[in-house]
C-alpha positions as CSV (number, residue, x, y, z in Angstrom):
1,X,-99.6,-84.5,58.4
2,X,-102.1,-85.2,61.1
3,X,-101.9,-81.8,62.8
4,X,-104.6,-79.1,62.9
5,X,-103.3,-77.1,59.9
6,X,-103.2,-80.0,57.5
7,X,-106.6,-81.3,58.7
8,X,-108.1,-77.9,58.2
9,X,-106.6,-77.5,54.7
10,X,-107.8,-81.0,53.8
11,X,-111.3,-80.2,54.9
12,X,-111.4,-77.0,52.9
13,X,-110.2,-78.8,49.8
14,X,-112.8,-81.5,50.4
15,X,-115.6,-78.9,50.6
16,X,-114.5,-77.3,47.3
17,X,-114.8,-80.8,45.7
18,X,-118.2,-81.3,47.3
19,X,-119.2,-77.9,45.9
20,X,-118.1,-78.8,42.4
21,X,-119.9,-82.1,42.5
22,X,-123.1,-80.4,43.7
23,X,-123.0,-77.7,41.0
24,X,-122.3,-80.1,38.2
25,X,-125.1,-82.5,39.2
26,X,-127.5,-79.5,39.7
27,X,-126.8,-78.0,36.3
28,X,-129.7,-79.8,34.5
29,X,-132.0,-78.0,37.1
30,X,-134.3,-81.0,37.4
31,X,-131.6,-83.0,39.2
32,X,-130.8,-80.2,41.7
33,X,-132.9,-81.7,44.5
34,X,-131.0,-85.0,44.3
35,X,-127.7,-83.1,44.2
36,X,-128.6,-81.1,47.3
37,X,-129.6,-84.3,49.1
38,X,-126.3,-85.9,48.1
39,X,-124.4,-82.8,49.3
40,X,-126.0,-83.0,52.7
41,X,-125.2,-86.7,52.9
42,X,-121.5,-85.8,52.7
43,X,-121.7,-82.7,54.8
44,X,-123.5,-84.3,57.7
45,X,-120.9,-87.1,57.7
46,X,-118.1,-84.5,57.5
47,X,-119.7,-82.6,60.5
48,X,-119.4,-85.8,62.5
49,X,-115.9,-86.6,61.2
50,X,-117.1,-89.7,59.3
51,X,-117.0,-88.7,55.7
52,X,-115.5,-91.7,53.8
53,X,-115.0,-91.5,50.1
54,X,-116.4,-88.3,48.8
55,X,-117.1,-89.0,45.1
56,X,-118.4,-92.5,45.6
57,X,-120.6,-91.5,48.6
58,X,-122.0,-88.5,46.7
59,X,-123.2,-90.5,43.7
60,X,-124.5,-93.3,45.9
61,X,-126.7,-90.8,47.8
62,X,-127.6,-89.1,44.6
63,X,-129.0,-92.4,43.1
64,X,-130.7,-93.5,46.3
65,X,-132.6,-90.3,47.0
66,X,-133.2,-89.2,43.4
67,X,-136.9,-89.9,43.2
68,X,-137.9,-88.4,46.5
69,X,-135.5,-85.4,46.3
70,X,-136.7,-84.6,42.8
71,X,-140.3,-84.6,43.8
72,X,-139.5,-82.1,46.6
73,X,-137.4,-80.0,44.3
74,X,-140.1,-79.8,41.6
75,X,-142.6,-78.7,44.3
76,X,-140.1,-76.0,45.4
77,X,-139.7,-74.8,41.9
78,X,-143.4,-74.4,41.5
79,X,-143.8,-72.5,44.8
80,X,-140.8,-70.2,44.1
81,X,-142.0,-69.5,40.5
82,X,-145.5,-68.6,41.7
83,X,-144.4,-66.3,44.4
84,X,-141.7,-64.7,42.3
85,X,-144.3,-64.0,39.6
86,X,-146.5,-62.4,42.3
87,X,-143.6,-60.4,43.5
88,X,-143.0,-59.2,39.9
89,X,-146.7,-58.2,39.6
90,X,-146.4,-56.2,42.9
91,X,-143.4,-54.4,41.6
92,X,-145.3,-53.6,38.4
93,X,-147.9,-51.8,40.5
94,X,-150.8,-54.3,40.5
95,X,-151.7,-53.2,44.0
96,X,-150.8,-49.5,43.8
97,X,-153.4,-47.5,45.5
98,X,-154.4,-50.2,47.9
99,X,-152.6,-48.8,50.9
100,X,-151.2,-51.4,53.3
101,X,-152.3,-54.3,51.1
102,X,-149.2,-54.1,48.9
103,X,-146.8,-54.1,52.0
104,X,-148.7,-57.0,53.6
105,X,-148.5,-59.0,50.3
106,X,-144.8,-58.4,50.0
107,X,-144.2,-59.5,53.6
108,X,-146.2,-62.7,53.0
109,X,-144.3,-63.5,49.8
110,X,-140.9,-63.1,51.5
111,X,-142.1,-65.1,54.5
112,X,-143.4,-68.0,52.4
113,X,-140.2,-68.1,50.3
114,X,-138.0,-68.1,53.5
115,X,-140.2,-70.9,54.9
116,X,-139.8,-72.9,51.7
117,X,-136.0,-72.6,51.9
118,X,-136.1,-73.5,55.6
119,X,-138.2,-76.6,55.3
120,X,-136.4,-77.7,52.1
121,X,-133.1,-77.6,53.9
122,X,-134.4,-80.0,56.5
123,X,-136.1,-82.2,53.9
124,X,-132.9,-82.8,51.9
125,X,-130.9,-83.4,55.0
126,X,-133.5,-85.8,56.4
127,X,-133.5,-87.7,53.1
128,X,-129.8,-88.0,53.3
129,X,-129.7,-89.2,56.9
130,X,-132.8,-91.3,57.4
131,X,-134.8,-94.0,55.6
132,X,-138.3,-92.8,55.7
133,X,-141.5,-92.3,53.6
134,X,-141.5,-88.9,51.8
135,X,-144.7,-87.8,53.5
136,X,-143.2,-88.4,56.9
137,X,-140.0,-86.7,56.0
138,X,-141.8,-83.6,54.9
139,X,-143.8,-83.7,58.2
140,X,-140.7,-84.0,60.2
141,X,-139.1,-81.2,58.3
142,X,-141.9,-78.8,59.2
143,X,-141.9,-79.9,62.9
144,X,-138.1,-79.4,63.2
145,X,-138.3,-76.0,61.4
146,X,-140.7,-74.7,64.1
147,X,-139.4,-76.7,67.1
148,X,-135.9,-75.2,66.5
149,X,-137.1,-71.9,64.8
150,X,-134.2,-69.6,65.8
151,X,-131.6,-72.1,64.6
152,X,-133.7,-72.9,61.5
153,X,-133.8,-69.2,60.6
154,X,-130.1,-68.9,61.2
155,X,-129.6,-71.8,58.7
156,X,-131.6,-69.8,56.1
157,X,-129.5,-66.7,56.6
158,X,-126.3,-68.8,56.2
159,X,-127.6,-70.4,53.1
160,X,-128.6,-67.2,51.4
161,X,-125.5,-65.2,52.5
162,X,-123.4,-66.1,49.4
163,X,-126.4,-65.2,47.2
164,X,-126.7,-61.8,48.9
165,X,-123.0,-61.2,48.3
166,X,-123.3,-62.0,44.6
167,X,-126.3,-59.6,44.3
168,X,-124.2,-56.9,45.9
169,X,-121.3,-57.3,43.5
170,X,-120.4,-59.5,40.5
171,X,-116.9,-59.9,42.0
172,X,-118.3,-62.6,44.3
173,X,-119.9,-64.6,41.5
174,X,-116.8,-66.7,40.7
175,X,-116.6,-67.8,44.4
176,X,-119.7,-69.9,43.9
177,X,-117.6,-72.4,42.1
178,X,-115.5,-72.8,45.2
179,X,-117.7,-72.4,48.2
180,X,-121.2,-71.1,47.3
181,X,-123.1,-74.2,48.4
182,X,-120.8,-76.5,50.3
183,X,-119.2,-74.0,52.7
184,X,-122.5,-72.6,54.1
185,X,-124.0,-76.1,53.8
186,X,-121.2,-77.4,56.1
187,X,-122.0,-74.8,58.7
188,X,-125.7,-75.7,58.4
189,X,-124.9,-79.4,58.6
190,X,-123.1,-78.8,62.0
191,X,-126.2,-77.1,63.3
192,X,-128.4,-79.9,62.0
193,X,-126.3,-82.6,63.6
194,X,-127.0,-81.0,67.0
195,X,-130.7,-80.9,66.1
196,X,-130.8,-84.5,64.9
197,X,-128.9,-85.8,68.0
198,X,-131.5,-84.1,70.3
199,X,-134.4,-85.7,68.4
200,X,-132.7,-89.1,68.3
201,X,-132.2,-89.0,72.0
202,X,-135.9,-88.2,72.7
203,X,-137.1,-90.6,69.9
204,X,-138.5,-87.7,68.0
205,X,-137.4,-88.8,64.5
206,X,-139.9,-91.4,63.2
């Protein structure tokens, strides 16, 4: 039972359970930030082969990081809502006839939304891993996003990949219940562990 096959199957099953816990706790929308932070708490430990009890660990992290993660998530919602509304206005033709201005605006909206996802990924993971003031956590998230920019951008692509599949075909929608958040999150967690270890060695994480 301790061979590679059973360990792999066991981890896949664990990830499905983490995904289910995350989706259930994110359903009220307002609690999604705390749910994502709790998810990263488990995934980072799994990436280091030190996961412990999944359900108990998830809800402990959910409670401990609820206030900070919710503040971050509500800010994310406001930013995303504002820029999606601007994107809608552009599609409705508010800048038609202004030449390059429309294209530049579209590029800026997409860039800011991607930056929001990139930084938020780090914030939720940092909340899960370190005890720190929220202001310092946000600062560290920005610093890590740009210090490891290629890796950070790769994380965003991995996170948005299931969403892209769902937009291409409704056939992939049901897969969200199995892997939509936890599976890409686990790959991201492995990338983040390497980043965190580098900053810990150099004393970069305050």
